[in-house]
C-alpha positions as CSV (number, residue, x, y, z in Angstrom):
1,X,-2.0,0.0,-13.6
2,X,-0.4,3.3,-12.2
3,X,3.1,3.6,-13.7
4,X,4.1,6.6,-11.6
5,X,6.5,4.3,-9.4
6,X,9.3,1.7,-9.9
7,X,9.3,0.7,-6.6
8,X,9.0,2.1,-3.0
9,X,11.4,2.1,-0.4
10,X,12.9,2.8,2.8
11,X,15.8,5.7,1.6
12,X,19.0,6.6,3.3
13,X,21.2,9.7,3.5
14,X,24.9,9.8,2.9
15,X,26.0,9.6,6.6
16,X,23.8,6.3,6.8
17,X,25.4,4.8,3.5
18,X,28.9,5.4,4.9
19,X,28.0,3.5,8.3
20,X,26.7,0.9,6.0
21,X,29.6,0.5,3.9
22,X,31.9,0.6,7.2
23,X,29.9,-2.0,9.0
24,X,30.6,-4.1,5.6
25,X,34.3,-3.6,5.5
26,X,34.5,-5.1,9.1
27,X,33.0,-8.3,7.6
28,X,33.9,-8.7,4.1
29,X,36.2,-7.2,1.5
30,X,34.4,-5.7,-1.3
31,X,36.2,-6.0,-4.5
32,X,37.5,-2.6,-6.1
33,X,35.4,-3.3,-9.3
34,X,32.0,-3.9,-7.6
35,X,29.4,-1.6,-7.9
36,X,28.3,0.1,-4.4
37,X,24.6,0.8,-3.3
38,X,23.6,1.0,0.1
39,X,21.0,3.7,-0.8
40,X,17.8,1.8,0.1
41,X,15.9,-1.1,1.1
42,X,13.1,-2.0,-1.8
43,X,9.8,-2.5,0.2
44,X,8.0,-3.4,-2.8
45,X,8.6,-3.2,-6.8
46,X,6.3,-2.6,-9.5
47,X,6.2,-5.4,-11.7
48,X,2.6,-5.1,-12.8
49,X,1.1,-7.1,-10.3
50,X,-2.5,-5.5,-9.1
51,X,-1.9,-6.7,-5.3
52,X,1.2,-4.7,-5.3
53,X,-0.5,-1.6,-6.8
54,X,-3.3,-1.9,-4.1
55,X,-0.3,-2.0,-1.5
56,X,1.5,0.7,-3.1
57,X,-1.6,2.9,-2.5
58,X,-1.1,2.1,1.2
59,X,2.3,3.4,1.5
60,X,1.5,6.5,-0.2
61,X,-0.1,7.4,3.1
62,X,3.3,7.1,4.8
63,X,5.9,8.4,2.2
64,X,8.1,10.9,4.3
65,X,7.9,8.8,7.5
66,X,11.3,7.8,9.1
67,X,11.7,4.1,9.7
68,X,14.3,2.4,11.9
69,X,15.6,-0.7,10.5
70,X,17.2,-3.5,12.5
71,X,20.0,-5.4,10.6
72,X,21.3,-8.5,12.1
73,X,22.4,-10.7,9.1
74,X,24.8,-10.6,6.0
75,X,24.2,-12.3,3.0
76,X,27.1,-13.0,0.6
77,X,27.3,-14.5,-2.8
78,X,29.3,-14.5,-6.0
79,X,27.0,-11.7,-7.4
80,X,26.0,-9.6,-4.2
81,X,26.7,-8.4,-0.7
82,X,23.6,-7.4,1.4
83,X,22.7,-6.8,5.3
84,X,19.4,-8.5,6.4
85,X,16.7,-6.4,7.8
86,X,14.5,-8.4,10.7
87,X,12.0,-5.8,11.8
88,X,10.5,-4.8,8.7
89,X,8.8,-7.0,6.1
90,X,9.3,-6.5,2.3
91,X,7.6,-8.5,-1.1
92,X,11.1,-9.9,-0.9
93,X,11.9,-13.4,1.1
94,X,14.6,-11.9,2.9
95,X,14.2,-8.0,3.9
96,X,17.5,-6.6,3.1
97,X,19.7,-3.5,1.9
98,X,22.0,-4.1,-1.0
99,X,25.6,-3.1,-0.4
100,X,27.4,-3.9,-3.6
101,X,27.4,-6.1,-6.4
102,X,29.8,-7.7,-8.9
103,X,30.5,-6.1,-12.0
104,X,28.5,-8.0,-14.5
105,X,25.5,-8.0,-12.2
106,X,22.5,-6.0,-10.7
107,X,20.9,-5.1,-7.6
108,X,18.2,-7.3,-8.0
109,X,20.8,-10.3,-7.4
110,X,20.6,-9.7,-3.8
111,X,17.2,-11.5,-3.9
112,X,19.0,-14.6,-4.5
113,X,21.6,-14.8,-2.0
114,X,21.0,-17.8,0.0
115,X,23.7,-17.7,2.6
116,X,23.0,-15.7,5.5
117,X,25.0,-15.2,8.6
118,X,23.9,-13.6,12.0
119,X,26.0,-10.4,12.8
120,X,25.9,-8.1,15.9
121,X,22.6,-6.1,15.4
122,X,22.8,-2.4,14.6
123,X,20.1,0.0,13.6
124,X,19.9,2.6,10.7
125,X,17.0,5.1,9.6
126,X,15.6,6.0,6.6
127,X,12.7,7.8,4.9
128,X,9.9,5.9,3.0
129,X,9.9,7.3,-0.7
130,X,9.1,6.0,-4.2
131,X,11.1,6.0,-7.3
């Protein structure tokens, strides 16, 4: 197993992060003690599964490419807030961008949001990379 990556994602610059935060504030109040993210959309997470390593090798060929993501839903739970992405398939059941999480939570909790509501679609651009 190649361990030089933790995850691949579509990463955003500061201007895009501000756009995401502004779009969030129009729909829900983020509590002051919540941790803010909005820095990327995870495509695949390295959990040791060999099939993910094979997929990661394919992603290596497109590192640095710009991707336009269509956001058309918002998910809210007691632990996380995320925007749903409908035009890019990830390893997650619901492709999403984590916006914020509760103080004692982690971004992975966005994977467990069950309540997604449609919103007026908008688009953001990001760059494929790995961490």
